C-alpha positions in Angstrom: -42.1 24.5 -15.4 -39.9 26.9 -13.7 -41.2 27.7 -10.2 -39.9 30.6 -7.8 -39.6 28.2 -4.7 -36.7 25.9 -6.7 -34.7 28.7 -7.5 -35.6 29.6 -3.8 -34.8 25.8 -2.5 -31.1 26.2 -5.1 -30.1 29.2 -3.3 -30.8 28.0 0.0 -28.5 24.4 -0.8 -25.9 26.6 -2.5 -25.8 29.8 1.3 -25.5 26.1 3.2 -22.5 24.9 1.3 -20.7 28.0 1.3 -21.5 28.8 4.5 -19.9 25.1 5.1 -16.8 25.9 3.6 -16.2 28.5 4.8 -17.0 27.2 8.0 -14.4 24.7 7.4 -11.9 26.6 6.0 -12.1 29.5 9.2 -11.5 25.6 11.1 -8.5 24.6 9.3 -7.5 28.7 9.7 -8.0 28.4 13.8 -5.7 25.0 13.9 -2.9 25.9 11.6 -2.6 29.2 13.8 -3.0 27.3 17.3 -0.1 24.5 16.2 2.2 27.8 15.3 1.2 29.5 18.6 1.5 26.1 20.8 4.5 24.7 19.3 6.3 28.6 19.3 5.7 29.7 23.3 3.9 26.4 25.1 0.5 25.6 26.0 0.2 27.3 28.6 1.4 30.7 27.2 -0.6 30.5 24.1 -4.5 31.5 25.8 -7.7 31.9 23.0 -7.2 35.3 23.1 -3.9 35.5 21.3 -5.2 32.4 18.8 -8.3 34.2 18.4 -6.4 37.1 17.6 -3.9 35.3 15.3 -6.7 33.1 13.1 -8.3 36.4 12.7 -12.1 35.2 14.4 -13.6 36.2 18.0 -12.8 33.9 20.7 -16.7 33.0 21.3 -15.6 31.1 17.7 -13.0 29.0 19.1 -14.9 28.4 22.3 -17.8 26.9 19.8 -15.7 25.1 17.3 -13.5 23.6 19.5 -14.8 24.5 23.1 -11.6 25.7 24.2 -7.6 25.2 24.2 -7.6 21.3 25.0 -10.6 20.8 22.2 -7.5 22.7 19.6 -5.0 20.9 21.1 -7.2 17.4 20.4 -7.9 18.6 16.6 -4.6 19.6 16.0 -3.2 16.2 17.1 -6.3 14.0 15.4 -5.5 16.3 12.0 -1.6 15.5 12.4 -2.0 11.5 12.0 -4.0 12.1 8.9 -1.0 12.7 7.0 -1.5 13.9 4.1 -3.7 13.4 1.4 -7.3 12.7 1.5 -7.0 9.0 3.0 -5.8 9.0 6.4 -2.9 7.5 7.3 -3.9 4.8 9.5 -6.2 3.7 7.0 -3.8 3.3 4.4 -1.5 1.4 6.6 -4.6 -0.7 7.2 -5.2 -1.9 3.8 -1.1 -2.1 3.5 -0.8 -4.7 6.6 -4.0 -6.4 5.3 -3.6 -7.0 1.5 0.8 -7.1 2.1 2.0 -10.4 2.6 5.5 -9.8 2.9 6.3 -9.3 6.5 9.6 -7.1 6.0 7.4 -5.4 3.4 5.3 -4.4 6.0 7.4 -3.8 8.5 8.7 -1.2 5.5 5.5 0.3 4.3 5.3 1.6 8.4 8.9 2.8 7.7 7.2 5.3 5.2 4.0 6.1 7.3 6.8 6.9 10.0 8.4 9.6 7.2 5.0 11.1 6.4 3.4 10.9 9.9 6.0 11.5 12.4 6.9 15.4 11.6 3.6 16.6 12.5 2.5 14.3 15.2 5.2 14.0 17.2 6.0 17.7 18.5 2.0 17.6 18.9 2.4 14.5 21.2 5.3 16.4 23.1 3.2 19.6 23.6 0.5 17.0 25.2 3.7 15.6 27.6 4.4 18.6 28.3 0.8 20.1 29.1 -0.2 17.1 30.4 1.2 18.2 34.1 -0.8 21.6 34.2 -4.7 21.3 32.9 -6.6 18.1 33.4 -8.1 17.8 30.3 -5.0 17.4 28.2 -3.9 14.9 30.8 -6.9 12.4 29.8 -6.2 13.6 26.7 -2.7 12.1 26.7 -4.2 9.0 28.8 -6.1 8.8 25.1 -3.4 8.9 23.2 -1.7 6.5 25.2 -4.1 3.8 25.1 -4.4 4.3 21.3 -0.9 3.5 20.5 -0.7 1.3 22.9 -3.6 -0.6 20.4 -2.7 0.1 17.7 1.2 -1.1 17.9 -1.0 -4.6 19.7 -2.9 -4.7 16.4 0.1 -4.5 13.9 1.8 -7.0 16.0 -1.2 -9.2 16.1 -1.4 -9.4 12.1 2.8 -11.1 12.5 1.9 -13.4 15.1 -1.9 -14.4 13.1 0.5 -15.2 10.0 3.4 -16.6 11.8 5.6 -14.2 10.4 7.7 -13.9 14.5 10.8 -15.2 15.6 10.2 -18.7 16.6 9.2 -18.2 20.6 8.3 -14.2 20.8 4.6 -14.2 22.1 2.1 -11.2 21.0 2.8 -9.0 24.1 6.7 -8.9 22.8 5.9 -8.6 19.6 4.3 -5.2 20.7 6.0 -4.2 23.3 8.7 -3.7 20.8 6.7 -1.5 18.5 6.0 0.3 21.3 9.0 1.7 22.0 9.7 2.4 18.2 7.0 4.5 18.4 7.6 6.2 21.1 7.9 9.7 20.3 11.0 10.2 22.8 13.1 7.9 20.3 12.4 10.5 17.5 12.9 13.2 20.1 16.6 12.0 20.8 17.6 10.6 17.1 15.8 13.4 15.1 15.0 16.6 17.2 18.1 16.2 19.2 21.0 14.4 17.6 20.4 15.9 14.0 19.4 13.1 12.2 17.3 13.0 8.6 12.8 11.9 9.2 14.5 9.1 5.9 17.9 8.1 8.3 15.5 7.7 11.3 12.9 5.5 9.4 15.2 3.5 7.5 16.9 2.5 11.5 13.6 1.5 13.0 12.7 -0.4 9.9 16.0 -2.0 10.3 15.9 -2.6 14.2 12.1 -3.6 13.6 12.5 -6.5 11.2 16.3 -8.1 12.8 13.8 -8.0 16.7 10.4 -9.3 15.1 11.5 -12.1 12.2 13.8 -14.8 11.9 16.5 -14.1 10.1 16.0 -13.5 6.1 17.6 -17.8 5.6 14.6 -18.4 8.3 11.7 -16.7 6.8 8.6 -18.6 6.9 6.8 -18.6 4.3 
C-alpha cells in the first residue's frame, strides 16, 4: 500500500540530490571564475570579494567551500590535473603505462597527456610559484606540488627501469631527473608561452627528446 512517509522520503531524497547538484554547479562556477581572475590579475590582487561578486555568491560561500583564496587555488590546480573527461588524466596515464609494453609507445602516450593537461595545469602552476613568495599557504601548496611531480616522474622512470628498457648504464634516479626536467612548467612557458610554439609541437619535441635520452637506439632496443 502507498504510504505518506514513502512520498516524504522520496521528496527528501530528491531534494537532497537537487541540493548536491546545485552545490556542485556553484562550486564549479566559483572555480571557473577564480581561475580566470587569478590568471588575469594575479593572486594578491584578486580578493575573495571580487571572486564572490563575479560568481554571484556570498564571500561566506567561498570560505565554507574552499577555506579562502589558497584553498580555491588548490581546487583549481586539482581540477587542472584532471584533464578532459570523467576519468582523471593521471589514472588514465597509469593504465596506459601498465598495459603498454613498448617503451616508445609509453613515452608517446605521455606526450599525448602533455597536449591534454599542460595548457590547463602550467598556467596555474606558474601562478602558484609566483604567489608562494608572499603567501605561506600557497608556499605549502607549492612544496606539495613539487614533491608530487618528482614522485610522479620517479614512478614513470621506475616502470622503464624495472622493465630494463632504459639506456645501458642509466640509473633510476637519472631517468627520474630527466623526466622531471622535461615536465618542468618553465620549459612549457619558454617554448609555448614565450616562443609561440603550438602545444602539439611542444609535446612532439618533449617526446622525441625523452625517447632519445632515456632509451637505447631503436636498433639496440631490448625486447
